[in-house]
C-alpha positions in Angstrom: -109.9 122.7 -191.7 -109.5 125.4 -194.2 -105.9 124.8 -195.2 -106.0 127.5 -197.9 -106.1 130.0 -195.1 -103.1 128.5 -193.3 -100.1 129.0 -195.5 -99.2 130.2 -199.0 -99.2 126.5 -199.9 -100.6 123.3 -198.4 -97.4 121.2 -198.6 -95.7 119.4 -195.7 -92.2 117.9 -196.0 -91.3 115.2 -193.5 -87.8 113.9 -192.9 -87.4 110.9 -190.5 -85.0 108.0 -190.9 -87.4 105.5 -189.1 -89.7 104.1 -191.9 -92.5 103.1 -189.6 -92.6 106.4 -187.8 -92.3 108.4 -191.0 -95.2 106.4 -192.5 -97.4 107.1 -189.5 -96.6 110.8 -189.5 -97.3 110.9 -193.3 -100.7 109.3 -192.8 -101.7 111.7 -190.0 -100.5 114.7 -192.0 -102.3 113.6 -195.2 -105.5 112.9 -193.2 -105.4 116.4 -191.8 -105.8 117.7 -195.4 -102.2 118.4 -196.5 -100.1 117.3 -199.4 -97.2 115.5 -197.9 -93.8 114.1 -199.0 -91.8 111.9 -196.7 -88.1 111.3 -197.0 -85.3 109.8 -195.0 -82.5 111.1 -197.3 -80.9 114.5 -196.4 -79.9 115.1 -200.0 -83.4 114.4 -201.2 -84.8 116.6 -198.3 -82.6 119.6 -199.5 -83.7 119.1 -203.1 -87.4 119.0 -202.1 -87.0 122.2 -200.0 -85.7 124.0 -203.1 -88.0 122.5 -205.7 -91.2 121.9 -203.8 -91.2 124.9 -201.4 -93.1 123.3 -198.5 -95.2 125.4 -196.1 -94.5 123.1 -193.1 -91.4 121.0 -192.4 -91.5 118.2 -189.8 -88.0 117.5 -188.8 -86.3 114.7 -186.9 -83.1 115.6 -185.1 -81.3 112.3 -185.1 -80.3 110.6 -188.4 -77.3 108.5 -189.3 -75.9 110.6 -192.1 -76.6 114.1 -190.6 -78.5 115.7 -187.8 -81.3 118.1 -187.4 -79.0 121.0 -186.3 -77.2 120.8 -189.6 -80.5 120.8 -191.5 -81.7 123.8 -189.5 -78.5 125.6 -190.5 -79.2 124.7 -194.1 -82.8 126.0 -193.9 -81.5 129.2 -192.3 -78.9 129.6 -195.1 -81.7 129.1 -197.7 -83.9 131.6 -195.8 -86.7 129.1 -195.8 -90.0 130.6 -194.7 -91.8 127.3 -193.9 -93.0 126.7 -190.3 -90.8 124.0 -188.7 -92.1 121.4 -186.3 -89.4 119.3 -184.5 -90.6 115.7 -183.9 -87.8 113.6 -182.3 -87.0 111.1 -179.6 -84.4 113.2 -177.7 -85.0 114.7 -174.3 -87.3 117.6 -174.4 -84.6 120.0 -173.2 -82.6 119.1 -176.3 -85.6 119.6 -178.5 -86.3 123.0 -177.0 -82.6 124.0 -177.3 -82.8 123.1 -181.0 -86.0 125.2 -181.3 -84.4 128.2 -179.8 -81.3 127.8 -182.1 -83.6 127.7 -185.1 -85.5 130.8 -184.0 -82.3 132.7 -183.3 -81.2 131.9 -186.9 -84.4 133.5 -188.2 -86.4 130.3 -188.8 -90.1 130.1 -188.1 -90.2 127.4 -185.4 -93.7 126.0 -184.8 -92.9 123.9 -181.7 -91.5 120.5 -180.6 -93.0 117.0 -180.1 -91.3 114.1 -178.4 -91.5 110.5 -179.8 -93.5 108.4 -179.7 -96.0 110.9 -180.9 -99.7 110.2 -180.7 -102.0 110.8 -183.7 -104.1 113.3 -181.7 -101.1 115.2 -180.5 -99.7 115.7 -184.0 -103.1 116.5 -185.4 -103.6 119.2 -182.7 -100.1 120.5 -183.5 -101.0 120.9 -187.1 -104.2 122.7 -186.2 -102.2 125.1 -184.1 -100.0 125.8 -187.1 -102.8 127.9 -188.5 -101.3 131.3 -188.0 -100.8 133.2 -191.3 -100.2 136.9 -191.9 -103.8 137.7 -191.0 -103.3 136.4 -187.5 -100.6 139.1 -186.9 -102.6 142.3 -186.9 -101.9 145.9 -186.0 -104.1 145.7 -182.9 -102.3 142.7 -181.7 -98.9 144.4 -182.2 -100.2 147.4 -180.3 -101.5 145.3 -177.5 -98.2 143.5 -177.4 -96.4 146.7 -176.9 -98.8 147.8 -174.1 -98.5 144.4 -172.4 -94.7 144.2 -172.5 -94.7 141.2 -174.9 -91.8 142.6 -176.9 -88.2 142.2 -175.7 -84.7 142.6 -177.0 -81.8 140.1 -177.2 -78.3 141.2 -178.0 -75.6 139.5 -180.0 -72.0 140.4 -179.2 -69.6 141.9 -181.8 -65.9 141.1 -181.7 -62.9 143.1 -182.9 -61.1 140.6 -185.1 -57.6 142.1 -184.6 -57.7 142.0 -180.8 -60.4 139.3 -180.3 -62.0 141.6 -177.7 -65.8 142.2 -177.6 -66.6 145.8 -178.7 -70.4 146.0 -179.0 -73.8 144.3 -179.5 -76.6 144.2 -182.0 -80.1 144.6 -180.6 -82.6 142.1 -182.0 -86.3 142.6 -181.5 -88.4 139.6 -180.3 -92.1 139.1 -179.7 -93.5 136.4 -177.5 -97.3 136.4 -177.9 -99.4 134.5 -175.3 -101.4 132.7 -178.1 -99.2 132.9 -181.2 -96.0 132.0 -179.4 -92.7 133.5 -180.7 -93.7 135.5 -183.7 -90.8 136.0 -186.2 -89.9 139.6 -187.2 -90.6 138.7 -190.8 -94.2 138.3 -189.8 -94.8 141.4 -187.7 -92.5 144.0 -189.1 -94.3 144.2 -192.5 -97.6 144.6 -190.7 -96.2 147.3 -188.5 -94.8 149.1 -191.6 -98.3 149.4 -193.0 -99.3 151.6 -190.1 -97.6 154.1 -187.8 -96.9 151.2 -185.4 -93.5 150.8 -187.0 -92.5 154.2 -185.5 -93.7 153.2 -182.1 -91.8 149.9 -182.4 -88.6 151.7 -183.5 -88.8 154.3 -180.7 -89.4 151.4 -178.2 -86.3 149.6 -179.5 -84.2 152.7 -179.5 -85.3 153.7 -176.0 -84.8 150.1 -174.6 -81.5 149.4 -176.3 -80.0 152.8 -175.2 -81.2 152.3 -171.7 -79.3 149.0 -171.5 -76.3 150.7 -173.1 -76.3 153.3 -170.3 -76.6 150.6 -167.7 -73.7 148.6 -169.1 -71.6 151.8 -169.4 -72.2 152.4 -165.7 -70.9 148.9 -165.0 -67.7 149.7 -166.9 -68.6 148.1 -170.3 -67.6 150.4 -173.1 -69.5 149.0 -176.1 -71.6 150.2 -179.0 -75.2 149.1 -179.6 -76.6 148.6 -183.1 -80.3 148.9 -184.0 -81.9 147.8 -187.2 -84.1 150.3 -189.1 -87.0 149.4 -191.4 -87.7 150.9 -194.9 -90.7 152.9 -193.6 -88.6 154.6 -190.9 -85.8 155.6 -193.3 -88.4 157.4 -195.4 -89.2 159.8 -192.5 -87.2 163.0 -192.8 -87.3 163.7 -189.0 -85.6 160.5 -188.1 -82.4 162.3 -187.0 -84.5 164.2 -184.4 -86.1 161.0 -183.1 -82.8 159.3 -182.8 -80.9 162.2 -181.2 -83.7 162.9 -178.8 -83.6 159.2 -177.7 -79.9 159.4 -177.1 -80.3 162.6 -175.1 -83.1 161.1 -172.9 -81.0 158.0 -172.3 -77.8 160.0 -171.6 -75.9 158.1 -174.3 -73.4 159.7 -176.6 -74.5 159.4 -180.3 -71.2 157.7 -181.1 -72.2 154.7 -179.1 -75.2 154.0 -181.4 -75.0 152.3 -184.8 -78.1 152.2 -187.1 -78.2 149.3 -189.5 -80.2 149.4 -192.8 -80.4 146.8 -195.5 -78.9 147.6 -198.9 -82.3 147.3 -200.6 -83.7 150.0 -198.2 -80.7 152.3 -198.6 -80.8 152.1 -202.4 -84.6 152.4 -202.7 -85.0 156.2 -202.7 -81.4 157.5 -202.9 -82.1 161.2 -202.6 -84.3 160.8 -199.5 -81.9 158.2 -198.0 -79.0 160.6 -198.5 -80.9 163.4 -196.7 -81.9 161.2 -193.7 -78.6 159.3 -193.4 -76.4 162.4 -193.8 -78.2 164.1 -190.9 -77.7 161.1 -188.7 -74.0 161.0 -189.5 -73.8 164.7 -188.7 -75.0 163.8 -185.2 -72.1 161.4 -184.8 -74.2 158.2 -185.2 -72.7 155.2 -186.9 -74.4 153.8 -190.0 -74.1 150.3 -191.3 -75.3 148.8 -194.6 -76.6 145.4 -193.6 -76.8 142.1 -195.5 -74.4 143.5 -198.0 -74.0 141.3 -201.2 -77.5 140.0 -201.3 -79.2 142.9 -203.1 -78.6 144.9 -206.3 -77.0 148.0 -205.0 -75.1 150.4 -207.2 -71.5 150.8 -206.1 -71.7 154.5 -207.1 -74.6 155.0 -204.6 -72.7 153.1 -202.0 -69.9 155.5 -202.4 -72.2 158.5 -202.2 -74.2 157.5 -199.1 -72.6 158.3 -195.8 -72.1 154.8 -194.3 -69.5 154.1 -191.7 -69.4 150.3 -192.0 -70.4 147.4 -194.3 -71.9 144.2 -192.8 -71.1 141.2 -195.0 -74.2 138.9 -195.2 -74.0 135.6 -193.3 -74.7 133.6 -196.4 -71.2 134.3 -197.6 -69.5 134.2 -194.2 -70.8 130.9 -192.8 -69.2 128.7 -195.4 -66.3 131.0 -196.4 -63.7 128.5 -194.9 -65.0 125.7 -197.1 -66.2 127.5 -200.2 -63.5 129.1 -202.4 -66.2 131.3 -204.1 -67.5 132.6 -200.8 -64.0 133.3 -199.5 -63.3 135.3 -202.6 -66.5 137.3 -202.2 -65.8 138.0 -198.5 -62.3 139.2 -199.3 -63.6 141.4 -202.1 -66.2 143.0 -199.9 -63.6 143.7 -197.2 -61.3 145.2 -199.7 -64.1 147.3 -201.2 -65.1 148.6 -197.8 -61.6 149.6 -196.8 -61.0 151.3 -200.2 -64.2 153.4 -199.5 -63.0 154.2 -196.0 -65.5 151.9 -194.3 -65.2 149.3 -191.6 -66.0 145.7 -192.6 -68.1 143.6 -190.2 -68.9 139.9 -190.8 -72.1 138.3 -189.5 -72.7 134.5 -189.3 -69.2 133.4 -188.0 -69.6 129.8 -186.8 -66.2 128.3 -186.8 -62.6 129.2 -185.9 -61.6 128.5 -189.5 -64.0 131.2 -190.7 -62.7 133.6 -188.2 -59.1 133.0 -189.3 -60.0 133.6 -192.9 -61.7 136.9 -191.9 -58.5 137.8 -190.0 -56.4 137.1 -193.1 -58.7 139.3 -195.1 -58.3 142.0 -192.5 -62.0 142.2 -191.7 -62.5 144.6 -188.8 -65.2 142.9 -186.7 -67.5 139.9 -186.6 -70.5 138.4 -184.8 -72.0 134.9 -184.9 -72.7 131.7 -183.0 -69.0 130.9 -182.7 -68.8 133.8 -180.2 -72.3 133.8 -178.8 -76.0 133.5 -179.8 -78.3 136.4 -179.1 -78.4 136.8 -175.4 -80.9 138.4 -172.9 -79.9 141.8 -171.7 -79.1 140.7 -168.2 -76.6 138.1 -169.5 -74.5 140.7 -171.4 -72.4 141.9 -168.4 -71.5 138.4 -167.3 -70.7 137.3 -170.9 -68.4 140.3 -171.5 -66.7 139.7 -168.2 -66.1 136.0 -169.0 -65.0 136.7 -172.6 -62.7 139.7 -172.3 -60.6 138.0 -175.0 -62.0 135.3 -177.2 -60.1 132.0 -177.2 -59.7 130.1 -180.5 -59.0 126.7 -178.9 
């Protein structure tokens, strides 16, 4: 097996509290041609993730000092790019639920195996983890679009003052018949190298707005947010593309919010100002996403016509237990309000974090405390059952 073609590195990190199982897994992985480190200590695992940068992580879910869900949360917070294979003794439904949870948090989930795991099964799983960037090609993306392999999930947004749902964020997913669930971080850069990013963007807009119209017909008054890539922002006719999509869907522009990362917005300020101002003139909302993780100029933030600031989840998730993160969250909310912008927090996972955001007078929030990303057909029922979010 040509491991050099598999991943940016050839390192596998295994965490399992059963010494005999860990030793067997380590031998199988090493025999498959990988460098491997095996640990049973969560603290050592975290240190190895930071210092050793594994390309594959083999993760047990059940350990005495912690559990795999907590470690998945840690890996998501650290924005780890390794492929993650769950190997555990729990029921397969539990393992698959953990896999979906990891994928929803942006992790590259390679699959699940139940214990006791056979040597041949693990070896085959390692061989299947041979997809690198070269496996995600423009022709495959195009074929995926034509074959309806792409779909959207929607994560609800909540008004913090009233605790009522007010909108959703559309999240693009790709389920390839051979590659499995392909993370956006793998296919978006490939699409950006070609005009496929425009076809993907138009598909997402058309699909998200069609659902928004259907939900409106059912009495749901909500906004829908769509993420834009750097390549799309560079196009000066974006306002025409977006407004035409709204017109075809029969959706008022005010029901649409476009989200761009701060690195994208600050890249070419003059062109961004042209494109974004035209969108705002159409009545479309604009959010600066992942705020606090880049190197934006506050002067440019004031100049560009955003309507809201989205506080990055890396600050929000631990704001109830980290004094520093709480200060950062409060400062961003205050900055947004002083600039006349709404403040939206992503990554809310506890009632304590929600209460802190309420005290900071943050306007809206989304996160797993309210709901994970949901399929479109589940949105009406979720909104009906959660007309007001309960904190108990």
